[in-house]
N, C-alpha and C positions, 0 to 999 in steps of 0.2 A: 381305372379311373371310375367313381360310383356315377350313377346317372344322376343329373340335375333334375330336381323337382320342379314341377310346372308352378309357376305364380301367376293365376289370370284372375280374372273379375269373377270367376265361379269360386274364388277362395276367399272372396269377401263376404263375411256375412254381418247382418244386423240383428242383435238379440233384442227381443223385448224385454222390460222390467224383470218379469220373473225368470226368464231364463238366465239373464245375466246375475241375477241374484243366486239361484240354485248351482249356477257353473261356478261362481267366485264366491263362495259365501263367506270365505274371510276376510274380503274386503269390507263387509257389512258388519260383522259380528266379531270380527276376531277369528281365535282358534275355535274348533268344532268340540272335541272331547265329549267325555261319556258322564258329567257330572262329579267327578271326583276332585276337580278343581273349582275354586269360586268363580274363575272368569272363564269358565267354559261357556259354549254357545247357548246352552239351554237357560243359563241364568241372565244372559244378555237379552234373549227374548223375553223374558219375564220383565226385566227392567227397562226395556223400550216400550212396552204397553205400560207397565207402573210410571213412566216419567212423565206420560200424557195426564194421567190422573194427578199427578203430582202437582203439573203444571195448573191444572185447575184450582187445587187448593191454594197455590201460591196466587192467583188470581181472586181469591175469595169465593170460591164457589166449591162446595162440598167438604165437609170436614171429618168424612171417614170414608176409608177406603176397604172394601172387603175382597180377600184373595182366598182361593180353596185350590188345593193341588191335591188331586186323588190319582194315585198310579202317573199316568200319563198326560192326563187331562189338567189344563191350568185356567182357571176362571179369574178375572178381575173385574170388579164392580166398582164404579165410583158414583159419586152424589154431585158430579159437576155439572156444568150447562148442557151437556150433551151435545155431539156431533150435529151441526146443522142437517135437517132430515134429508135435504135433496142432494147431500153431499157425503152420504153414509159409505156409498161404493168408493167414490173417487179418493177419498183420503185414505183408504187402506189400499188401494189399488193401481193409482196414478203417482207416478214418480212426480217429483218438484211440486205436489199439491198440499196443501196444510195452512192452517191459520196462523201460524208461526212465523210467516215470512212477513206478518203485519205486526210491526212492534208495538201498534196502538194495543193490540189485544194480547200480546205475550211479550212484556218487557224485559223480563230476565229468564227467559226459558231454559229448560235442559236441554229439550228436542228441537233444533232449529232448521236442521236441513230437508224434513220431509220425507225421511226414507226408513225410519225405525219400524212403524207397524207395517209398510208394506215389505220389509225382510222377514218380519215374523209371519204374514200371510204367506210368502212364497216359500218359507222353509217348514211350513205345516202341513200334514195330511188333511186336517180339519180347522179351518179358522172361521168363527162368527162373530160378527160385530152388530150390536144392536144399540141404538140410541132413543132415548126418551126425553122429550122436551115440549113443553105447552100443552101437556095432554095427550101427545099423540107419540107414536114409535115407528121406527123403522129399521129393519135389520136384512142382512145379507149372509152368506154362505160362501166359503171357497173350499177348494182343494188344490193345495199346491200352488195357490195363487189364481187359479181359475174360478171365475164364479159359477157356482153350481146352483143358488138359489137366491132370489131377491122378493121379500115380502113388501107389498103396497103399504101405504100409509095405514094404520089404525088407531082408534081411539083406546086411551088407557088411563087408568087410574092410578098406575106406579110413579113413584118418584122420578124425577129428573135425573140424568146422567147416562154413562157408558156402559156397557158390558161387553167384555171381549171375551170369547171363549178360543183356545187353541190346544193342538196335540203337536208337538215336534215330530218332525219328519224322522222316523227311524231308520231310513237309508242313508240320511245325513248325520244323524248324531246316533251313532252304534251304539247298542247297550247301554243307553242312557239312564240315569236314575236321579232324580232331584232329592238333594240332601238338606234337611230340613235345616241344620247347623248354617249352612250357607245362604239359604233364604232368609233366616233369621238374622242373620248378621247384616244383610242389606235391607231388610224394613228396619231395623233398629237404626241405622244410619239416616234412613229417610226420616224417622220421628226425631231424632236428635238435631237435623236440619231445618225440621217444621216443627216447634212446639205448638202444642194445640191440635195437630193430627193425630186422628186415630187409625191405624191400620188393624185388621183382625185377619189373621191368618189361619185357617182350619181352627177357628172358634178360640184361638189365643189372642189376646187384646196387646199392642205395642203402643205406648203413648210415652211423651217426655215433656216434662216441664222446663227444665232447666237447660237443654239444648246441648251444647259442646260439653258443658261440666258434667252431665249425666254421660256422655261418652267416655269422657276419661275416668269417671267413679266406676264405669262398668270394666273398664279396661285395665286399671290398676288398683290394686286391693289399699285400703286405708293405712295397713301398716308399712305397706312399701313406700308410701310418699313421703318426700323428704318434707314438703309443706303442703299446707291447704291448696286446692287447686285454684290457679289465678284464673278468674273467667271475665274479659273484657268483650264489650258489644258496642258497634257503631252503627250506623244507616245502613251499608252495605258490607259490614265486615263482623267477624266474631272469632274469638282466640280464646283459648283454653291452655294452660301450661302448669305443670309441674315436673319435679325431677324424682328417678326412683333411687331409692336406696342401694337397691342389688343390682340394677341392671347397666350395662357398660355403653351400649351404642345408643344412638338416637333413634326416637320413634315418632314419625309422623303420620297424621291423618289429616288429608288435605280435601279440599272440596271446593267446587265451583258451580253456582247456581244448583245445587242440591246432588250434583254429580261427583262420586268418590273418584279421585285422581289419584289412582293407587301408585302412579308412576310420576306423581308431583308435577312439575310444571315451572312456570314462571312465578307465580304467587307462593310456591312453597320455597322457592330458591330466596325470593326478596322476604319473605318472613325470617330464614334462617339468618340472613344478613341483618335484618333489622334488629332482630333479638341480641345479636353481637353488639352492634354499634351502640344499642340503648344501655345496655348491661355495663360497657366500658365508661359510657359517659356518667351513667349513676355513681358507679363505684370512683371515677376519676383513676382507673388503672387499665392499661393495655393489655388486658388478657388476652391470651391465645382463645381462638375460636373455637377449638376443639374443645378446651377446657370449660368453656362456658356451656357448649352444647353437651358434653359429656351426659348419658343418662337422662337426656330430657325426655319425657312423654308428651305429646301436644297436639294439639288440633287446630285448624284455621279453615274458615269458610269465609268466601267471597262471592259476591254478585257482580256480575260483568255483562253489560250491555252486548249482546250479539258475540259471545266468547267464540275463540278460534281454538278447536283441539287438534292435536298432532293426528288423530285417526278417528275412524267413525265410532270405536267403543269407547270413545272421550276419557282416557285414563291419563292423560298429559294435556296441561294447559299449555299454549303456544301464544296467547293473546300477551300483548305487553301494554295495551290502553284498556282502562276501565270503561270507556264510552260514556256518553251523555255528559260530556262538558267536564268531566272528572279527568285528573291527572293519570298518568301511567300507573301500570299494577305496582311497580316496584315503589314509586313516590308514594302513592296512596297508602300502602301498607309501611312503608318506613314512617313516615307522619303519623299514622294510628298509633303503632307500636311504640314510637318515641312518647307520644304525649300520654297515653293510657296506662301503660308498663310503668314508667318513671314515675307517673302520680300514685299507682298502686302500692310501688316499693316505697316510696316517702312516707305514704299513710299506715304500711303494715310493716314496722320494724323487724319483729320475728322473722318474717318471710326472708326480708332482705338478708339478715344476718345469715339464716340458715343456706340461703343460695350461695353467699360469699364464702361459707367454710365449706359448700361443695365443690366451687370452683378451685379454691386453693388446695383441697384434697386432690382433686384432678389433676392439678399443677405438679403437686409432689409425685404422684405415682407416674405422669408423664416423664418427669425428669428421672426417676428412679429407673425407669423402663427404656430410657433413650438409647444406652448402650445395647442393650439386649434386643431391643427392637431393630437397630440398624443392622446388627448380625444377623437377626432372623430374616431380615428383607434379603440382605445378600445371599443367605442360605437356600432361601426359596427360589432365587432367581436361578443360581446354580442347579438347585434339584430339578426344577423345571426343565433345564437345558439338558442335563445329562442324566438325569435317574429314570426320567420320561413316566414321573408317577401320576402327570396329567396328560391325557390325550384329549386335546381341545377339538372343540367344534369350529366351524367357519363363522356362524352366526350367532352373537351375544351382545351384550352390552359392553363394548369397548371403549366408552368414554361416557361422561354424564350427558352430554349433548345429544345423545342417540337413544332411541325407545330400545328397551329390552326385548328382545324377540318373545313373544309369549310361548313359542314353542322350545327355546331353549332349556335344554337339560342336562345337569349333572348326575352321572349315577356313581355311587360311592360303592365301591366293591371291596371285598377282603379276598386275597389270594389270587395267584397267576393264573390258574386254569378259569376261574370266573370272570374276572377283569380280561382276560384273554378272548373268551366267548363273547361277552358283549361289544368288546371292541370290534371284532371282525363282524357282527351283526348290526351295528348300529347305523344310524343315518349320520354320516359325517358333518351334514350341514349344521344340524341343530342338537346333537346330542354328544356329549363329552363324556369320558371316563376318568375317576379319580382311584387308584388302586391303594387301599390300605396295606400295610406290612403289619399283620397279625392283630391282635385285639387293641383297641384304643384304651388310653388311660382313663381309669375313673375320676372324672374331675369335679365331681360332687365337692363343695365346699373350699374348692381351690381358688387362687386370685388369679387375674389376666394374666400375671407374669408366665403361669404355667403354658399359655397359647405360643408364647414366643420360644419358650425354651424346650418345649414338646416338638419332635420335628413332624409327627404326624399332624399335629393340631395346627402348628404355624403352617404348613403347606396347604392344608385344606383351607384355612383363613385366606392366604394368598390366592388360592385359585377362585374361591369365591368373590374376593374383593369385597370382604364387608367389614375392614378393620374399622372404619370410621363412621360409616352409615348405610343402612340397608338400602338406600337411593342408588347405590353403586353396584348393588348385587349384579354380577356377571351372567347370572341364570335364572330363569324364572320358576324353574321346578327343580329342587333337588331330592335325587331319590336314593334312598337307600336300599341296596341290593344284597342282600345276605341269604345265605341258606336258611330253609324252615327247619331247622334244627337247633338244639339247646345252645349252641355255640352262636349260631346264627342270630338268636334272639338276643343272646347277650351282647352282642354286638351293636344290634339296633339300639338297646337300651343305652349303651355307653355312648353311642354317638347322638341319641335324645338328649340324653344328659349334658353332653358339650354343648349344644345349642340352647336348651333351657338355662345352662349356668351363665354362657356368654353373650348368645345372640337370641334370646327367646322371641324378638321380633319377627325373626325368621317363620317361626311356627304361628304366632298370632296373625302374621299376614298370608298364611296359607301358602307357603312356600316348600313345606318339607312333606314326603311321602314314603310311603313304603312300598317297593316293589312286589307285586303278586305274581308269582311263577307256579306253573303247574305242579301237582304233586304226583299225578299219574299221567301215562299215556296208553290210551286203549285204542288197539286199531285190529283191522283184518286186513286183507289184501286188497280191499275197497276203497276203505276209509279210515281217517287217523281222527279220535278226538282227545283233545287234552282236557284233563279234570282238574280243578283247581280245590275240589273236596271230597268227601266220600261220596255225598250225594250225588254229584256229578258222576263220579266213577261206578255208581250203581245205575244210574240212568244210561251210561254211556255202554254198558255190558248189556242191558236189556235191549238197547237200540240197535247193535251189531250182533248179527246173527251167528249161530255156531260158537266156539271158543275162542273169542277173540285174545289177542297177546297182550298181557298186561305188565307196564312198567313202572316201578316206583323210582321217582327223581329222589335221590338222596341230597344233591347240592347241584348249585348252578354250573359247576364245572362237568358235571354229567351231561348237560345238555348241549348238544352240537350247535355251532354258529348257525347253520342252517335252519335249525329248528327253533333257535333263539331269536331269530328275527321276526318271527311271530307273536313273540312275547312284549317286544319293545316297539313295535309299531302301531298301526292303526287300532288293532285291538288290545294295548296295553292296559293291563288294570294295575291301578294304584290306589291305596289306601290312606288317606289324608291323615296326618298327626295333627291333633286337634286338642286345645286345652280344656280341661275340666275348668269351667267357671266358677264352680263352686269351692274350688280347693285353689291356693295362691301356688306359686312355682315352687317356694319354698316346702311346702307342704308334701309335693309330688315329689321331687326330688329327695327329702327325708324319707319318704314311704319306700321308693323304689331301690333307692342307691344309697341310703345312709346304714347304718349300723342294724343287724337283723333285732327285728322288734317280734314280741308275739303276736301283733296284728297281721304283720305282714306273713309271717308262718302260716297263720290261719287261713290268710287270703290264698296262699301258695296250695294249702292242703285241700282247700274247696274247689280250686279250679281244677287241681290233679284228679279229684273226685270226678267232675263233670268229664275229664278226658277219660278216666276208667271205666264210667258208667258207658260213655259211647263205645269203647272197645270191647266190653263184655256184651254189648248188642250185637256187635259184628260176629263175636264169636258164638 
């Protein structure tokens, strides 16, 4: 019998604010990550600081925000009212301290609980805050939440406002790197939601005149829009709507008080419901909800008094009331959509006719596919039970009422040996494995029917649970894990084509990644170094004395589970799949997966030349 562990008063600990944040950072900023995902912690740190500057603008103070990210140092400077000088230290280092508890000062603020900047402070190796107002300034410096320097008040001619500088702690955010694409997307959302606000990031200006209309314009090309963007605005609500000619699934961009609610919430659910109800009443037809919403690309933003989010990272709204004497979120959105969308459709007959044709087309396609879909779903259930293509994890999105776990990951692999290695070395709580059988079909220019008829695609769609909407996606991260050879690259392209063709929002919303695995293992008797590039291999050889043993990994199957655990654990390296905003999806698919063209041949030759030049240098 094992010896019972003693449990006494000595086991009870009281942590101060910074110790608790550093011990349990996930409670405050979600997942940590290295910057390869848009919801990684380093971006949440930036967002928490930026939210305060945005709230200043919303309250009518400061029209410009300047941001600089150079290496690991982040600087955010606003021209708002500035923190009251006597409270500069308190607001960034005392929990439950801030101006946003006073609704007179911040009526519809993003940051409400006074935690944000404290989390940034505690999770940074260097944190400095400086406030300027009334011709005077005060500043303080911290290290991991500990005050290291406090300057006394001094006279200044600088413009009023607040400047925050921080360096994320690399012992918590390992191997991190800020990706400009993710920062830019965050900043664009801020200016879409705050027309008239200017954000300058590393010298580049971000500005929007038309709010959510600009958001949709930047996310769906003119030639892919079924009709011109419908743009509706009220006192505390703004909506933009169009339908895609080529996209199959629904796509929503939802916001509350300027916060991007990537997992939706009560407002997004109410909007989807109101849209269906209004369109049914307008046409006098009881159309299926899925036919109405199929291919929709839309955005909704509301302002709520003291919103309740389902986590500190504020990715899902839980509030049911608007506050301030207004009705419920559901009633408010339904009344707005019913009035303004109905009026718009009555005044714009061309849009109304295009929309109805789209709904009828979706209805025909659904009926044509009904038999195939039923058989496909039965086949998927049977395959999951007996063929074991999907080795699921324990934590993911099991129904629409639950948050998708930010760490939940599905690895898509090819071949028994590779899938076996990942399956044996994965974290069964958050990591699932889907095993492909051979190369997938090239789905370029094929209809949705092929998804149900092709066993691999049907089972993958079922595993991801994305047939109707991205809102039901079961895994936050979808990782393509193939060999780093010609065949592996081809499989990657075929899978990316599948998502671009049928579910582009998976890529648009930053859920698709490529797993990076080491090309070489360099080791001696004392140390082993895994290298992901030729340069890393050279550095490892130089570091290890003597003649180290060098192994070139040719495929994932050659890496043992004992080693693989290092590459999909804390030190996992992921490359996000991103869309080139200068090109449409059709252009990308046509170039990479269509018939051979002289342009593509030239592209391949040019890139091969780079590879050959590298090899010649090695020789």
